[in-house]
All heavy atoms as an XYZ file, in Angstrom:
674
protein
N     -11.382      9.128    -93.334
C     -11.117     10.335    -94.084
C     -12.241     11.321    -93.805
O     -13.371     10.925    -93.535
C     -11.059     10.027    -95.564
C      -9.933      9.129    -95.924
S      -9.741      9.068    -97.701
C      -8.445      7.881    -97.745
N     -11.906     12.582    -93.872
C     -12.929     13.595    -93.661
C     -12.633     14.816    -94.503
O     -11.523     14.993    -94.988
C     -13.040     13.969    -92.189
C     -11.814     14.623    -91.601
C     -11.957     14.846    -90.103
O     -12.558     14.056    -89.411
N     -11.410     15.936    -89.624
N     -13.660     15.641    -94.673
C     -13.579     16.885    -95.452
C     -13.106     16.648    -96.884
O     -12.307     17.402    -97.417
C     -12.676     17.910    -94.766
C     -13.304     18.487    -93.529
O     -14.509     18.499    -93.394
N     -12.481     18.965    -92.632
N     -13.607     15.591    -97.518
C     -13.265     15.331    -98.918
C     -14.253     16.054    -99.820
O     -15.448     16.128    -99.523
C     -13.321     13.836    -99.219
C     -12.352     12.959    -98.434
C     -12.559     11.498    -98.797
C     -10.922     13.372    -98.678
N     -13.769     16.574   -100.915
C     -14.642     17.266   -101.859
C     -15.267     16.224   -102.792
O     -14.572     15.402   -103.388
C     -13.850     18.275   -102.687
C     -14.728     19.119   -103.594
C     -13.914     20.084   -104.414
C     -13.484     21.236   -103.532
N     -12.826     22.304   -104.302
N     -16.597     16.250   -102.905
C     -17.323     15.373   -103.821
C     -17.433     16.112   -105.146
O     -18.010     17.194   -105.223
C     -18.730     15.018   -103.277
C     -19.481     14.163   -104.280
C     -18.614     14.316   -101.942
N     -16.861     15.513   -106.197
C     -16.876     16.146   -107.507
C     -18.126     15.779   -108.308
O     -18.642     16.595   -109.065
C     -15.626     15.754   -108.297
C     -14.296     16.141   -107.646
C     -13.135     15.618   -108.474
C     -14.196     17.636   -107.462
N     -18.603     14.535   -108.151
C     -19.777     14.097   -108.914
C     -20.384     12.862   -108.267
O     -19.695     12.092   -107.597
C     -19.380     13.785   -110.351
N     -21.685     12.691   -108.478
C     -22.398     11.475   -108.078
C     -23.271     11.082   -109.251
O     -23.927     11.929   -109.859
C     -23.252     11.701   -106.812
C     -22.343     11.997   -105.625
C     -24.138     10.499   -106.529
C     -23.048     12.194   -104.311
N     -23.287      9.800   -109.583
C     -24.043      9.332   -110.760
C     -25.529      9.173   -110.439
O     -26.069      8.095   -110.408
C     -23.475      8.029   -111.287
C     -23.738      6.860   -110.362
O     -23.828      7.066   -109.145
O     -23.870      5.724   -110.857
N     -26.197     10.285   -110.239
C     -27.613     10.251   -109.880
C     -28.404     11.102   -110.853
O     -28.014     12.221   -111.173
C     -27.815     10.765   -108.462
C     -29.255     10.730   -108.017
C     -29.392     11.065   -106.542
O     -28.406     11.290   -105.862
N     -30.601     11.107   -106.067
N     -29.498     10.567   -111.315
C     -30.390     11.317   -112.185
C     -31.336     12.124   -111.317
O     -32.082     11.569   -110.512
C     -31.187     10.354   -113.081
O     -32.120     11.079   -113.836
N     -31.312     13.435   -111.457
C     -32.164     14.277   -110.624
C     -33.547     14.461   -111.220
O     -34.458     14.866   -110.533
C     -31.527     15.663   -110.422
O     -31.287     16.249   -111.699
C     -30.243     15.548   -109.637
N     -33.693     14.150   -112.497
C     -34.994     14.285   -113.142
C     -35.404     12.945   -113.717
O     -34.754     12.402   -114.591
C     -34.942     15.304   -114.265
C     -34.769     16.714   -113.790
C     -34.845     17.604   -114.958
N     -35.830     18.627   -114.682
C     -36.049     19.640   -115.468
N     -35.399     19.763   -116.587
N     -36.949     20.543   -115.155
N     -36.489     12.436   -113.220
C     -37.037     11.202   -113.759
C     -38.276     11.555   -114.574
O     -38.980     12.519   -114.274
C     -37.413     10.258   -112.624
N     -38.523     10.757   -115.609
C     -39.729     10.974   -116.405
C     -40.962     10.681   -115.570
O     -40.881     10.201   -114.442
N     -42.114     10.983   -116.116
C     -43.358     10.794   -115.371
C     -43.581      9.347   -114.961
O     -44.140      9.072   -113.913
C     -44.538     11.295   -116.197
C     -44.568     12.803   -116.329
C     -45.772     13.269   -117.106
O     -46.790     12.553   -117.127
O     -45.699     14.348   -117.702
N     -43.170      8.408   -115.797
C     -43.381      6.992   -115.495
C     -42.122      6.305   -114.971
O     -42.053      5.095   -114.896
C     -43.897      6.259   -116.730
C     -42.936      6.377   -117.911
O     -42.086      7.285   -117.884
O     -43.051      5.562   -118.846
N     -41.107      7.072   -114.598
C     -39.851      6.513   -114.103
C     -39.610      6.922   -112.655
O     -40.118      7.936   -112.194
C     -38.672      7.000   -114.953
C     -38.736      6.604   -116.401
C     -37.611      7.241   -117.203
O     -36.916      8.117   -116.657
O     -37.440      6.877   -118.370
N     -38.811      6.109   -111.962
C     -38.404      6.455   -110.606
C     -37.017      7.101   -110.657
O     -36.231      6.809   -111.560
C     -38.349      5.211   -109.722
C     -39.703      4.602   -109.452
C     -39.581      3.408   -108.519
O     -38.513      2.889   -108.298
N     -40.706      2.994   -107.979
N     -36.726      7.955   -109.682
C     -35.406      8.582   -109.612
C     -34.349      7.514   -109.359
O     -34.584      6.552   -108.643
C     -35.368      9.621   -108.507
N     -33.182      7.682   -109.954
C     -32.086      6.732   -109.797
C     -31.178      7.216   -108.674
O     -30.698      8.348   -108.696
C     -31.282      6.601   -111.110
C     -30.108      5.670   -110.928
C     -32.193      6.144   -112.233
N     -30.945      6.369   -107.678
C     -30.068      6.711   -106.565
C     -28.630      6.445   -106.989
O     -28.333      5.406   -107.573
C     -30.427      5.889   -105.306
C     -29.456      6.183   -104.182
C     -31.849      6.194   -104.880
N     -27.737      7.380   -106.693
C     -26.343      7.254   -107.094
C     -25.629      6.101   -106.414
O     -25.822      5.849   -105.232
N     -24.816      5.393   -107.172
C     -24.042      4.269   -106.637
C     -22.541      4.547   -106.690
O     -21.765      3.857   -106.060
C     -24.351      2.997   -107.414
N     -22.152      5.583   -107.432
C     -20.736      5.913   -107.583
C     -20.520      7.385   -107.265
O     -21.260      8.240   -107.757
C     -20.264      5.634   -109.029
O     -20.504      4.270   -109.334
C     -18.788      5.940   -109.193
N     -19.521      7.664   -106.444
C     -19.161      9.042   -106.125
C     -17.719      9.281   -106.558
O     -16.856      8.424   -106.352
C     -19.299      9.308   -104.632
N     -17.460     10.420   -107.178
C     -16.112     10.807   -107.559
C     -15.627     11.819   -106.528
O     -16.241     12.865   -106.343
C     -16.099     11.434   -108.966
O     -16.652     10.492   -109.886
C     -14.676     11.785   -109.385
N     -14.534     11.469   -105.837
C     -14.001     12.293   -104.759
C     -12.664     12.895   -105.152
O     -11.887     12.271   -105.888
C     -13.818     11.450   -103.492
C     -15.037     10.683   -103.003
C     -14.648      9.780   -101.836
C     -16.138     11.634   -102.600
N     -12.362     14.068   -104.646
C     -11.061     14.687   -104.856
C     -10.165     14.301   -103.677
O     -10.400     14.721   -102.545
C     -11.193     16.209   -104.919
C      -9.873     16.915   -105.148
C     -10.043     18.420   -105.205
O     -11.142     18.909   -105.511
O      -9.053     19.117   -104.929
N      -9.162     13.446   -103.942
C      -8.257     12.976   -102.893
C      -6.818     13.003   -103.393
O      -6.556     13.046   -104.589
C      -8.608     11.533   -102.427
C      -9.977     11.471   -101.809
C      -8.496     10.546   -103.564
N      -5.882     12.957   -102.453
C      -4.467     12.858   -102.792
C      -4.150     11.419   -103.218
O      -4.909     10.493   -102.874
C      -3.613     13.253   -101.602
C      -3.752     14.743   -101.253
C      -3.007     15.050   -100.003
N      -3.907     14.630    -98.911
C      -3.873     15.118    -97.696
N      -2.985     15.997    -97.367
N      -4.720     14.715    -96.787
N      -3.060     11.185   -103.946
C      -2.738      9.832   -104.404
C      -2.666      8.793   -103.279
O      -3.180      7.684   -103.421
C      -1.375     10.004   -105.093
C      -1.372     11.427   -105.552
C      -2.123     12.187   -104.493
N      -2.063      9.143   -102.154
C      -1.981      8.201   -101.037
C      -3.349      7.866   -100.464
O      -3.624      6.727   -100.073
N      -4.238      8.870   -100.439
C      -5.593      8.642    -99.956
C      -6.385      7.772   -100.935
O      -7.225      6.974   -100.532
C      -6.316      9.966    -99.730
C      -5.743     10.752    -98.558
O      -4.990     10.156    -97.753
O      -6.047     11.951    -98.447
N      -6.117      7.924   -102.229
C      -6.787      7.088   -103.235
C      -6.417      5.626   -103.024
O      -7.266      4.728   -103.135
C      -6.406      7.537   -104.643
N      -5.152      5.371   -102.695
C      -4.726      3.990   -102.418
C      -5.426      3.447   -101.179
O      -5.862      2.293   -101.159
C      -3.209      3.934   -102.236
C      -2.431      4.202   -103.501
C      -0.936      4.261   -103.262
O      -0.467      3.930   -102.141
O      -0.221      4.639   -104.206
N      -5.548      4.267   -100.147
C      -6.225      3.839    -98.917
C      -7.703      3.549    -99.186
O      -8.260      2.576    -98.674
C      -6.086      4.908    -97.836
N      -8.356      4.369   -100.013
C      -9.757      4.128   -100.367
C      -9.917      2.834   -101.159
O     -10.856      2.069   -100.938
C     -10.319      5.292   -101.177
C     -10.807      6.495   -100.391
C     -11.166      7.637   -101.335
C     -11.988      6.132    -99.528
N      -9.006      2.595   -102.101
C      -9.073      1.364   -102.894
C      -8.909      0.142   -101.996
O      -9.614     -0.863   -102.155
C      -7.992      1.379   -103.978
N      -7.995      0.200   -101.037
C      -7.804     -0.908   -100.095
C      -9.053     -1.098    -99.233
O      -9.514     -2.230    -99.050
C      -6.586     -0.649    -99.208
C      -6.308     -1.700    -98.136
C      -6.049     -3.064    -98.772
C      -5.145     -1.283    -97.271
N      -9.627     -0.012    -98.740
C     -10.835     -0.103    -97.906
C     -11.993     -0.698    -98.705
O     -12.752     -1.517    -98.194
C     -11.209      1.278    -97.376
N     -12.119     -0.326    -99.985
C     -13.190     -0.857   -100.830
C     -13.018     -2.355   -101.039
O     -13.991     -3.104   -101.059
C     -13.225     -0.143   -102.170
C     -14.372     -0.583   -103.051
C     -14.374      0.185   -104.355
C     -15.531     -0.204   -105.232
N     -15.507     -1.573   -105.680
N     -11.780     -2.811   -101.153
C     -11.552     -4.246   -101.347
C     -11.851     -5.037   -100.079
O     -12.120     -6.229   -100.136
C     -10.109     -4.507   -101.797
O      -9.204     -4.266   -100.729
N     -11.842     -4.374    -98.925
C     -12.101     -5.037    -97.643
C     -13.577     -5.061    -97.269
O     -13.979     -5.828    -96.410
C     -11.313     -4.354    -96.522
C      -9.815     -4.460    -96.671
C      -9.307     -5.877    -96.517
O      -9.801     -6.598    -95.641
O      -8.421     -6.262    -97.298
N     -14.383     -4.198    -97.858
C     -15.795     -4.153    -97.480
C     -16.520     -2.985    -98.105
O     -16.122     -2.462    -99.134
N     -17.589     -2.554    -97.453
C     -18.464     -1.512    -97.963
C     -18.037     -0.145    -97.447
O     -17.632     -0.007    -96.300
C     -19.887     -1.825    -97.489
C     -20.942     -1.003    -98.141
C     -22.320     -1.479    -97.731
O     -22.634     -2.659    -97.943
O     -23.068     -0.650    -97.185
N     -18.146      0.873    -98.293
C     -17.826      2.245    -97.910
C     -19.112      3.057    -97.809
O     -20.076      2.789    -98.522
C     -16.916      2.904    -98.952
C     -15.558      2.262    -99.180
C     -14.820      2.989   -100.298
C     -14.737      2.272    -97.916
N     -19.124      4.047    -96.943
C     -20.285      4.929    -96.793
C     -19.825      6.371    -96.799
O     -18.743      6.691    -96.321
C     -21.001      4.647    -95.471
O     -21.511      3.351    -95.443
N     -20.672      7.239    -97.321
C     -20.426      8.674    -97.294
C     -21.417      9.312    -96.339
O     -22.565      8.902    -96.266
C     -20.608      9.291    -98.686
C     -19.667      8.820    -99.776
C     -20.037      9.488   -101.098
C     -18.237      9.129    -99.419
N     -20.970     10.327    -95.631
C     -21.832     11.050    -94.718
C     -21.830     12.516    -95.140
O     -20.771     13.127    -95.286
C     -21.340     10.913    -93.260
C     -21.356      9.454    -92.853
C     -22.181     11.762    -92.327
C     -20.671      9.190    -91.536
N     -23.006     13.056    -95.349
C     -23.148     14.435    -95.772
C     -22.980     15.365    -94.578
O     -23.561     15.144    -93.526
C     -24.528     14.649    -96.396
C     -24.818     16.030    -96.936
C     -23.878     16.369    -98.088
C     -26.258     16.103    -97.401
N     -22.155     16.369    -94.764
C     -21.947     17.373    -93.716
C     -22.354     18.725    -94.258
O     -22.540     18.902    -95.451
C     -20.470     17.393    -93.318
C     -20.047     16.126    -92.644
C     -18.565     15.994    -92.490
N     -17.893     17.225    -92.135
C     -16.778     17.268    -91.457
N     -16.224     16.172    -91.020
N     -16.196     18.411    -91.198
N     -22.480     19.691    -93.372
C     -22.856     21.036    -93.780
C     -21.797     21.606    -94.723
O     -20.596     21.422    -94.531
C     -22.980     21.930    -92.550
O     -23.093     23.281    -92.936
N     -22.263     22.328    -95.739
C     -21.348     22.981    -96.664
C     -20.471     23.995    -95.939
O     -19.333     24.240    -96.323
C     -22.149     23.664    -97.782
C     -21.298     24.304    -98.832
C     -20.630     23.542    -99.773
C     -21.157     25.688    -98.893
C     -19.838     24.127   -100.745
C     -20.376     26.286    -99.862
C     -19.719     25.494   -100.784
O     -18.926     26.083   -101.741
N     -20.983     24.566    -94.858
C     -20.243     25.570    -94.092
C     -19.187     24.943    -93.187
O     -18.302     25.634    -92.695
C     -21.203     26.400    -93.252
N     -19.251     23.641    -92.959
C     -18.312     22.959    -92.059
C     -17.065     22.549    -92.827
O     -16.959     21.444    -93.335
C     -18.982     21.737    -91.441
C     -18.088     21.038    -90.426
O     -17.033     21.584    -90.064
O     -18.450     19.933    -90.002
N     -16.111     23.467    -92.924
C     -14.878     23.192    -93.659
C     -13.675     23.118    -92.731
O     -12.541     23.055    -93.182
C     -14.620     24.279    -94.715
O     -14.542     25.543    -94.048
C     -15.713     24.305    -95.762
N     -13.905     23.114    -91.435
C     -12.789     23.099    -90.492
C     -12.216     21.693    -90.387
O     -12.845     20.710    -90.735
C     -13.255     23.569    -89.119
O     -14.237     22.678    -88.620
N     -11.012     21.612    -89.908
C     -10.379     20.314    -89.694
C      -9.539     19.888    -90.879
O      -9.519     20.526    -91.927
N      -8.811     18.789    -90.704
C      -7.919     18.303    -91.759
C      -8.702     17.769    -92.946
O      -9.873     17.443    -92.857
C      -7.131     17.196    -91.059
C      -8.002     16.757    -89.935
C      -8.790     17.957    -89.515
N      -8.009     17.657    -94.071
C      -8.600     17.164    -95.303
C      -7.933     15.840    -95.656
O      -6.717     15.759    -95.727
C      -8.363     18.200    -96.407
C      -9.035     17.826    -97.698
O      -9.496     16.716    -97.876
N      -9.087     18.769    -98.602
N      -8.699     14.780    -95.849
C      -8.138     13.480    -96.219
C      -8.043     12.544    -95.040
O      -8.845     12.588    -94.119
N      -7.013     11.687    -95.059
C      -6.847     10.692    -93.995
C      -6.478     11.354    -92.685
O      -5.657     12.249    -92.638
C      -5.722      9.714    -94.375
C      -6.205      8.319    -94.530
C      -5.104      7.352    -94.823
N      -4.219      7.801    -95.877
C      -3.186      7.122    -96.313
N      -2.898      5.973    -95.788
N      -2.437      7.580    -97.271
N      -7.085     10.885    -91.607
C      -6.788     11.400    -90.271
C      -6.544     10.221    -89.347
O      -6.965      9.106    -89.617
C      -7.939     12.285    -89.717
C      -8.101     13.540    -90.551
C      -9.232     11.530    -89.659
N      -5.865     10.484    -88.237
C      -5.611      9.431    -87.261
C      -6.921      8.994    -86.638
O      -7.807      9.819    -86.420
C      -4.652      9.935    -86.183
N      -7.080      7.690    -86.342
C      -8.317      7.236    -85.708
C      -8.522      7.920    -84.361
O      -7.586      8.093    -83.596
C      -8.115      5.739    -85.511
C      -6.895      5.374    -86.264
C      -6.129      6.626    -86.550
N      -9.752      8.302    -84.106
C     -10.080      8.944    -82.838
C     -10.160      7.901    -81.739
O     -10.518      6.754    -81.976
C     -11.408      9.678    -82.963
N      -9.798      8.313    -80.551
C      -9.912      7.421    -79.395
C     -11.390      7.252    -79.070
O     -12.131      8.225    -78.972
C      -9.178      8.040    -78.208
C      -8.945      7.075    -77.087
C      -8.086      7.700    -76.006
O      -6.998      8.201    -76.329
O      -8.531      7.682    -74.852
N     -11.844      6.020    -78.942
C     -13.257      5.759    -78.695
C     -13.563      5.920    -77.218
O     -12.958      5.279    -76.374
C     -13.644      4.335    -79.163
C     -15.095      4.049    -78.826
C     -13.388      4.182    -80.644
N     -14.480      6.813    -76.931
C     -14.946      7.015    -75.570
C     -16.458      6.867    -75.578
O     -17.082      6.832    -76.647
C     -14.573      8.418    -75.046
O     -15.252      9.376    -75.851
C     -13.077      8.648    -75.082
N     -17.045      6.791    -74.406
C     -18.494      6.669    -74.329
C     -19.170      7.860    -74.991
O     -20.153      7.717    -75.695
C     -18.947      6.542    -72.862
C     -20.443      6.389    -72.653
C     -20.950      5.154    -73.384
C     -20.782      6.297    -71.184
N     -18.596      9.050    -74.820
C     -19.194     10.248    -75.406
C     -19.148     10.200    -76.924
O     -20.071     10.632    -77.600
C     -18.469     11.492    -74.894
C     -19.121     12.780    -75.353
C     -18.478     13.983    -74.707
O     -18.332     13.990    -73.478
O     -18.114     14.896    -75.460
N     -18.064      9.653    -77.514
C     -17.956      9.606    -78.964
C     -18.805      8.498    -79.561
O     -18.945      8.410    -80.761
C     -16.492      9.427    -79.385
O     -16.020      8.165    -78.988
N     -19.385      7.643    -78.720
C     -20.224      6.556    -79.217
C     -21.706      6.885    -79.103
O     -22.539      6.011    -79.188
C     -19.923      5.271    -78.448
C     -18.533      4.748    -78.736
C     -18.196      3.508    -77.977
N     -19.331      2.624    -77.796
C     -19.458      1.782    -76.793
N     -18.525      1.699    -75.880
N     -20.503      1.005    -76.694
N     -22.040      8.146    -78.907
C     -23.440      8.534    -78.816
C     -23.812      9.440    -79.983
O     -22.969     10.172    -80.503
C     -23.745      9.261    -77.494
O     -22.945     10.433    -77.419
C     -23.477      8.371    -76.291
N     -25.079      9.354    -80.375
C     -25.599     10.162    -81.474
C     -26.910     10.771    -81.005
O     -27.725     10.092    -80.393
C     -25.861      9.282    -82.716
C     -26.480     10.100    -83.832
C     -24.590      8.613    -83.185
N     -27.104     12.047    -81.284
C     -28.387     12.690    -80.958
C     -29.287     12.576    -82.168
O     -28.941     13.017    -83.261
C     -28.184     14.153    -80.600
C     -27.642     14.326    -79.206
C     -27.644     15.754    -78.806
N     -28.941     16.027    -78.186
C     -29.329     17.223    -77.812
N     -28.561     18.255    -78.022
N     -30.497     17.402    -77.247
N     -30.445     11.976    -81.984
C     -31.430     11.789    -83.043
C     -32.626     12.670    -82.728
O     -33.134     12.648    -81.606
C     -31.864     10.307    -83.136
C     -32.923     10.131    -84.199
C     -30.665      9.412    -83.412
N     -33.063     13.454    -83.703
C     -34.229     14.314    -83.520
C     -35.393     13.718    -84.293
O     -35.322     13.545    -85.500
C     -33.937     15.736    -84.023
C     -32.971     16.469    -83.154
C     -31.599     16.353    -83.358
C     -33.423     17.268    -82.126
C     -30.696     17.027    -82.556
C     -32.534     17.952    -81.318
C     -31.171     17.825    -81.532
N     -36.455     13.387    -83.563
C     -37.697     12.912    -84.176
C     -38.759     13.945    -83.840
O     -39.166     14.062    -82.691
C     -38.075     11.543    -83.634
C     -37.117     10.475    -84.104
C     -37.630      9.094    -83.742
N     -36.694      8.109    -84.240
C     -36.064      7.224    -83.486
N     -36.285      7.179    -82.195
N     -35.233      6.367    -84.022
N     -39.156     14.674    -84.858
C     -40.050     15.799    -84.589
C     -39.280     16.852    -83.820
O     -38.219     17.284    -84.241
N     -39.781     17.234    -82.662
C     -39.093     18.221    -81.829
C     -38.412     17.598    -80.628
O     -37.919     18.305    -79.761
C     -40.083     19.286    -81.351
C     -40.553     20.170    -82.470
O     -39.835     20.357    -83.439
N     -41.752     20.696    -82.359
N     -38.402     16.263    -80.556
C     -37.867     15.597    -79.376
C     -36.495     14.972    -79.655
O     -36.388     14.040    -80.446
C     -38.840     14.512    -78.911
C     -40.181     15.068    -78.492
C     -41.109     13.977    -77.990
O     -40.607     12.989    -77.420
O     -42.313     14.121    -78.177
N     -35.429     15.490    -79.003
C     -34.111     14.868    -79.164
C     -34.003     13.598    -78.327
O     -34.586     13.482    -77.265
C     -33.145     15.943    -78.654
C     -33.957     16.752    -77.702
C     -35.376     16.685    -78.177
N     -33.247     12.633    -78.859
C     -33.012     11.378    -78.157
C     -31.537     11.026    -78.348
O     -31.008     11.144    -79.441
C     -33.899     10.290    -78.763
C     -33.693      8.921    -78.175
C     -34.546      7.883    -78.900
O     -35.208      8.160    -79.898
N     -34.519      6.674    -78.388
N     -30.878     10.606    -77.259
C     -29.483     10.198    -77.354
C     -29.427      8.683    -77.509
O     -29.995      7.948    -76.714
C     -28.700     10.624    -76.091
O     -28.801     12.049    -75.970
C     -27.243     10.234    -76.198
N     -28.729      8.226    -78.559
C     -28.626      6.805    -78.857
C     -27.164      6.401    -78.747
O     -26.289      7.063    -79.288
C     -29.147      6.505    -80.278
C     -28.983      5.048    -80.631
C     -30.582      6.954    -80.423
N     -26.884      5.304    -78.033
C     -25.518      4.785    -77.904
C     -25.268      3.832    -79.065
O     -26.022      2.901    -79.306
C     -25.321      4.051    -76.566
C     -23.926      3.465    -76.490
C     -25.568      5.005    -75.405
N     -24.182      4.081    -79.811
C     -23.813      3.241    -80.952
C     -22.952      2.099    -80.432
O     -21.948      2.321    -79.758
C     -23.039      4.065    -82.007
C     -22.664      3.194    -83.186
C     -23.873      5.250    -82.441
N     -23.359      0.883    -80.718
C     -22.628     -0.306    -80.245
C     -21.471     -0.619    -81.148
O     -21.503     -0.502    -82.301
C     -23.564     -1.513    -80.201
C     -24.758     -1.270    -79.331
C     -24.484     -1.530    -77.862
O     -23.653     -2.346    -77.522
N     -25.184     -0.833    -77.009
């Protein structure tokens, strides 16, 4: 799924002086009923992850999309450490 609207995350943004910030474990997403069923099935099969994208990046379909064909180019990620880019192949 892609381009889903995140409605809420259960994270405390302000911790007291003697407390640590709480990292969110639950996200509330705006999805269609069929997509909610697909998410529930995926959650029962394993772990789910969210990836943050630019707020300005609203192009493309919303919700479930067809799986992309895996090519060598789609299996690479550019990682920037300092000012030096590095291309990493995802196995």
